[in-house]
C-alpha positions as CSV (number, residue, x, y, z in Angstrom):
1,M,51.9,49.0,-52.3
2,R,53.8,49.6,-49.6
3,A,52.8,52.9,-49.8
4,A,48.9,51.9,-49.3
5,I,49.6,49.8,-46.4
6,A,51.5,52.4,-44.6
7,I,48.6,54.9,-45.2
8,V,46.2,52.0,-43.7
9,L,48.4,51.5,-41.0
10,A,48.5,55.0,-40.2
11,V,44.9,55.5,-40.0
12,C,44.5,52.4,-38.0
13,L,47.0,53.5,-35.5
14,S,45.9,57.0,-35.1
15,G,42.1,55.8,-35.2
16,C,43.1,53.2,-32.5
17,L,44.8,55.6,-30.2
18,P,43.0,56.3,-27.1
19,P,41.8,60.2,-26.9
20,L,45.1,62.3,-26.3
21,N,45.6,63.6,-22.8
22,A,48.7,65.3,-21.3
23,G,50.3,61.8,-21.2
24,T,49.7,60.3,-24.2
25,V,50.1,63.4,-26.5
26,E,54.0,63.0,-25.3
27,L,54.2,59.7,-27.3
28,A,52.5,61.4,-30.1
29,W,55.1,63.8,-30.0
30,E,57.8,61.5,-29.9
31,R,56.1,59.7,-33.1
32,C,56.0,62.6,-34.8
33,N,59.5,63.3,-34.6
34,G,60.6,59.7,-34.8
35,A,61.1,57.3,-37.6
36,G,58.5,55.3,-39.6
37,A,56.2,55.8,-42.3
38,A,55.5,59.2,-43.5
39,A,51.8,58.9,-43.2
40,Y,52.0,57.5,-39.6
41,R,54.2,60.5,-38.7
42,V,51.7,62.7,-40.1
43,S,48.9,61.1,-38.1
44,Q,51.1,61.5,-34.8
45,C,52.1,65.2,-35.6
46,S,48.5,65.9,-36.5
47,A,47.4,64.5,-33.1
48,V,49.8,67.0,-31.4
49,I,48.4,69.9,-33.8
50,D,44.7,69.3,-32.9
51,F,45.3,68.6,-29.3
52,D,43.6,71.5,-27.3
53,G,46.3,71.5,-24.5
54,T,49.3,71.4,-27.0
55,P,51.3,74.8,-26.2
56,D,51.8,77.2,-28.9
57,E,55.6,76.7,-29.3
58,R,55.2,72.8,-29.8
59,R,52.2,73.4,-32.0
60,T,54.4,75.4,-34.3
61,A,57.0,72.8,-34.1
62,A,54.9,70.1,-35.0
63,L,53.5,72.0,-37.9
64,I,56.9,72.5,-39.2
65,T,57.4,68.9,-38.7
66,R,54.5,68.0,-40.5
67,G,55.3,70.4,-43.5
68,S,58.9,69.2,-43.8
69,I,57.5,65.3,-43.9
70,R,55.0,66.5,-46.5
71,T,57.7,68.5,-48.4
72,T,59.6,65.0,-48.6
73,E,56.5,63.3,-49.9
74,G,56.0,66.1,-52.7
75,E,52.9,67.4,-51.1
76,Y,54.2,71.1,-51.5
77,N,50.7,72.8,-51.4
78,R,49.9,71.1,-48.1
79,A,53.2,71.8,-46.5
80,L,52.9,75.3,-47.4
81,A,49.4,75.4,-45.7
82,D,51.0,74.0,-42.7
83,L,53.9,76.6,-42.7
84,G,51.2,79.4,-43.0
85,R,49.5,78.1,-39.9
86,A,52.9,78.0,-38.3
87,L,53.8,81.7,-39.4
88,R,50.4,82.8,-37.9
89,I,50.9,81.4,-34.4
90,D,54.9,82.5,-34.6
91,A,55.7,85.2,-37.4
92,N,59.3,85.2,-36.2
93,N,60.2,81.6,-36.3
94,A,63.4,81.2,-38.6
95,Q,62.5,77.4,-39.1
96,V,59.4,78.1,-40.9
97,Y,60.9,80.3,-43.4
98,L,63.8,77.7,-43.9
99,Q,61.5,75.1,-44.4
100,R,59.2,77.0,-46.9
101,G,62.4,78.4,-48.7
102,I,63.2,74.6,-49.4
103,I,59.9,74.0,-50.9
104,H,60.2,77.1,-53.1
105,Q,63.6,75.9,-54.1
106,A,62.2,72.3,-55.2
107,R,59.5,74.1,-57.0
108,G,62.1,76.2,-59.1
109,A,61.1,79.5,-57.6
110,F,64.4,80.6,-56.9
111,D,63.9,84.2,-56.2
112,V,61.3,83.5,-53.6
113,A,63.4,80.6,-51.8
114,V,66.2,83.4,-51.5
115,R,63.7,85.6,-50.0
116,D,62.7,83.2,-47.6
117,F,66.4,81.9,-46.6
118,D,67.2,85.8,-46.2
119,Q,64.3,86.1,-43.8
120,A,65.3,83.0,-42.0
121,L,68.9,84.3,-41.7
122,A,67.8,87.8,-40.4
123,L,65.8,86.1,-37.6
124,A,68.6,83.5,-36.9
125,P,71.9,84.8,-38.3
126,G,74.4,82.0,-39.0
127,L,71.9,79.4,-39.2
128,Q,73.8,77.0,-41.2
129,P,70.9,75.0,-43.5
130,A,69.8,78.5,-44.4
131,L,73.3,79.5,-45.4
132,E,73.7,76.1,-47.4
133,H,70.6,76.2,-49.1
134,R,70.8,79.9,-49.9
135,A,74.0,79.0,-51.6
136,E,72.5,76.2,-53.8
137,V,69.7,78.1,-54.8
138,V,71.7,81.2,-56.0
139,Q,73.5,78.8,-58.0
140,Q,70.6,76.9,-59.4
141,R,69.1,80.2,-60.2
142,A,72.2,81.2,-62.2
143,T,72.4,77.7,-64.0
144,A,68.6,77.9,-64.9
145,Y,69.2,81.8,-66.3
146,I,72.0,80.9,-68.2
147,E,70.4,77.8,-69.8
148,E,67.3,80.0,-70.9
149,I,69.5,82.7,-72.3
150,A,71.2,80.1,-74.4
151,R,68.2,78.8,-75.7
152,L,67.0,82.2,-76.7
153,D,70.3,82.8,-78.3
154,E,69.7,79.7,-80.2
155,Y,66.1,80.4,-81.3
156,L,67.4,83.9,-82.1
157,Q,70.2,82.7,-84.7
158,Q,67.4,80.8,-86.5
159,S,64.9,83.7,-86.4
160,P,67.1,86.8,-85.6
161,A,64.2,89.3,-86.1
162,N,61.5,87.3,-84.0
163,A,59.8,90.0,-81.9
164,D,58.8,87.8,-79.0
165,F,62.2,85.8,-78.6
166,L,63.7,89.4,-78.5
167,N,61.3,90.6,-76.0
168,S,61.6,87.3,-73.9
169,R,65.7,87.9,-73.7
170,C,65.0,91.4,-73.1
171,W,62.7,90.9,-70.1
172,L,65.0,88.2,-68.9
173,R,67.8,90.2,-69.0
174,T,66.2,93.0,-67.2
175,V,64.5,91.1,-64.3
176,N,68.1,89.3,-63.8
177,N,70.3,92.5,-64.0
178,D,72.2,90.7,-66.3
179,D,73.1,93.6,-68.8
180,L,70.7,96.5,-69.4
181,D,72.4,97.9,-72.4
182,L,71.8,94.4,-74.0
183,A,68.3,94.2,-72.5
184,L,67.4,97.7,-74.3
185,A,68.9,96.7,-77.5
186,D,66.8,93.3,-77.6
187,C,63.5,95.5,-76.6
188,N,64.4,98.2,-79.5
189,A,65.0,95.4,-82.1
190,S,61.8,93.7,-81.1
191,L,59.8,97.0,-81.5
192,V,61.5,97.5,-85.1
193,A,60.1,94.1,-85.9
194,V,56.8,94.8,-84.5
195,P,56.0,98.4,-83.6
196,N,53.7,99.5,-80.9
197,D,53.6,96.1,-79.3
198,A,52.2,96.7,-75.6
199,N,54.2,94.0,-74.1
200,V,57.6,95.2,-75.4
201,L,56.6,98.8,-74.5
202,D,56.2,97.4,-70.8
203,S,59.4,95.4,-71.1
204,R,61.3,98.4,-72.4
205,G,59.5,100.6,-69.6
206,L,61.3,98.5,-66.8
207,V,64.7,98.7,-68.7
208,Y,64.5,102.6,-68.4
209,L,63.1,102.4,-64.8
210,K,66.0,100.1,-63.6
211,R,68.4,102.6,-65.6
212,G,67.1,105.5,-63.9
213,E,65.7,107.1,-66.7
214,Y,62.1,107.6,-65.1
215,A,60.8,110.1,-67.5
216,V,61.5,107.7,-70.5
217,S,60.2,104.9,-68.7
218,L,57.0,106.5,-67.8
219,A,56.5,107.4,-71.5
220,D,56.9,103.6,-72.4
221,Y,54.4,102.7,-69.7
222,E,51.8,105.4,-71.1
223,A,52.3,104.2,-74.4
224,A,51.4,100.6,-73.4
225,L,48.4,101.9,-71.5
226,A,47.1,103.7,-74.5
227,I,46.9,100.4,-76.3
228,E,45.8,98.3,-73.4
229,P,44.3,100.4,-70.8
230,D,43.3,97.6,-68.1
231,R,46.4,95.6,-68.0
232,G,47.7,95.1,-64.1
233,H,51.3,94.8,-65.4
234,F,51.4,98.0,-67.4
235,L,49.7,100.0,-64.5
236,Y,52.2,98.8,-61.7
237,G,55.2,99.7,-64.0
238,R,53.6,103.3,-64.8
239,G,53.2,103.4,-60.8
240,L,56.7,102.5,-60.1
241,A,57.8,105.2,-62.6
242,R,55.4,107.8,-61.3
243,I,56.8,107.3,-57.6
244,A,60.4,107.5,-58.8
245,L,59.4,111.1,-60.5
246,G,57.9,112.2,-57.3
247,L,54.3,111.7,-58.2
248,H,53.5,109.6,-55.3
249,A,49.5,109.7,-54.9
250,E,49.3,108.7,-58.8
251,G,51.8,106.1,-58.4
252,N,50.3,104.7,-55.1
253,A,46.8,104.7,-57.0
254,D,48.3,102.8,-60.2
255,L,50.0,100.1,-57.7
256,A,46.7,99.6,-55.9
257,R,44.6,99.4,-59.3
258,A,47.0,97.2,-60.6
259,E,46.6,94.6,-57.8
260,Q,42.9,94.8,-58.2
261,L,43.4,94.0,-61.7
262,E,45.9,91.1,-61.5
263,P,45.9,89.8,-57.7
264,G,49.4,89.2,-56.8
265,I,51.2,91.5,-59.1
266,T,52.7,93.2,-56.0
267,R,54.2,89.9,-54.8
268,Q,55.4,89.0,-58.4
269,Y,57.3,92.3,-58.7
270,Q,58.7,91.9,-55.5
271,D,60.2,88.4,-56.4
272,Y,61.8,90.2,-59.0
273,N,63.5,92.4,-56.1
274,I,61.5,95.2,-58.1
275,L,60.0,97.6,-55.3
276,P,58.5,101.1,-55.1
277,P,61.2,103.7,-54.7
278,K,61.4,105.4,-51.1
279,P,60.5,109.1,-51.3
280,R,63.5,111.3,-51.4
281,Q,64.4,113.3,-48.7
282,E,63.7,116.8,-48.6
283,T,66.6,118.7,-47.5
284,Q,66.0,122.2,-45.9
285,A,67.6,125.3,-47.1
286,A,69.7,127.2,-44.7
287,D,68.4,130.3,-43.7
């Protein structure tokens, strides 16, 4: 009931305010950053954002504040939209990345949150809230990983030859860099249980890629694509293996095609901290 009253009050107050000018917008700015009901503060931030005379710096700050209020209210998608607008105005604002990292942390997207906190710290070294949230999220990520591995261990005690559980543990260990030897053993055991499973070949291809065994990695990705030729995941992995082997044109074509087939696959692999290898520097032989 109180929430409904707050919304009605916010609508009334925002609607009853006189047209904003250079004087009244200052009052809206104070209310945006003040105390009071969330809906009312959002309406005041919106007034500042929408006012034609608001300077870009203040508009960015109002978007961040509105995003922060919406985050507190659990309106994550709307908050992310606010922060996206803020970044279009100022792509080097550390507070935007900090606030976006907080949203990803709240949603359990720990790898993405770490990346945003790192970006905030790159722009504002020593930013204390970013340091604190980064430490929290690293611990949360480690805890979530340990809990998921424990669940898979328990399932595999009951069904030791379950190919899906083995593949899941292989993949989880691989993307978290837990133990690539154990990951490889899980993938191999999964393929013994169900030979020629394209998803497991994809997982094992990534294990070999991260171990630096690029030719074997490429072979696994080729085998997976022979079974399912239009899977973006498999193409992306093959692209990474090809680039690592120096086949840059072919590898980049795979990456582009993978993104077409599965939009967002590039961002997903970035979240795993898996990026295309950098071209090797050729050394000139001495005359």
